[in-house]
N, C-alpha and C positions, 0 to 999 in steps of 0.2 A: 632972490631964490632961483635956483637953476630950474630950467624946464625939464619935464620928464618926457621921454620918448618910448613908445611901445613899438616893437618890431615883431611882426608876425609873418612867418612864411607858411604857405599852404600848398599842399599837393592835392589839388582838387580832383575828386572822384565823382561828384554829383553836382553839376552846375545848377540845376533847379534848386537843390537844397541850399547851395550857397546864396542863391537869389533870395530865398526866404530868410536866411540868416542876415543878409545885408539890410533887408527891410526892418527887421526887429532891432538889429544892432544900431542902426542909424538913429533910432529913437532914444538911445541911451547915452549918446556921446556928449551932450551938453555943449560946452564951448571948445571941445577938442578940435584940432585941425587935422585933416588928412593931408599929409605932406607928400606922400607918394603911394601909388597903387599901380601895380602893373604885372604883366606877364613876366616870365623869368628875368631875374636881374642878370646883368652882365657880370659873370663871375670873374674876379680878378685873382683870387687865391683859394686854395683848398676846394672843397665841394660845397656848393650852395644847395639848400633844401628847397624843394617845392616848385610849383608852376606859377605861383604869383607871390608877391611880397607887398606888405602894407606897412607904412610908417606913419604913426600918429604922434602929434605933439599935444602935450598937456601943460598946464601952468606949473606943475611940479611933479616929482616922482610920486609923492604922496597922492596927488590928484589922479595920476595914472593908475596907481594901485587901488584907490577907492573905486574908480570906474570899473576896473577889471574884476575886482572881487565883489562888486555889487550884485545883489540878487537879480536885478533887471538884466545886467549884461550876462551873468552866468546862464540865464535862461536862453539868451541868444547864442552864447558860446557853445552850448550843447548841440545846436543845429550845425554850427561850423564844424565842430569836432566829428559829427556824424557824416558830414559831406566831404571832409578833407582830412588828410594827415597834416597836423599843424605843429609848428615850433613857435615859441614866443619868448620875448624878453622885454624888460624895462631897463632903460639906461638913463643916467642923468646927463643933462646938457652942461656946457661950460659956462 
């Protein structure tokens, strides 16, 4: 089964709010792995969104979706969305 990857770009407006989000979100992640997190990505083509990018790995696309749409994570996501302008996607690994 292919791994599932969640990519979120965030244009942070409220660092303290993002800190609160991080505390709550980390409690919802189970066995997901944070593969990358950082300030602006080095843009190679087009226009990249946000001041930071997060890349998460899950056991499958379905596991990634279950996490993202869970009531627990959606409570945390509201904090992120209030503190930053966000874009997100889930993709399947090879």
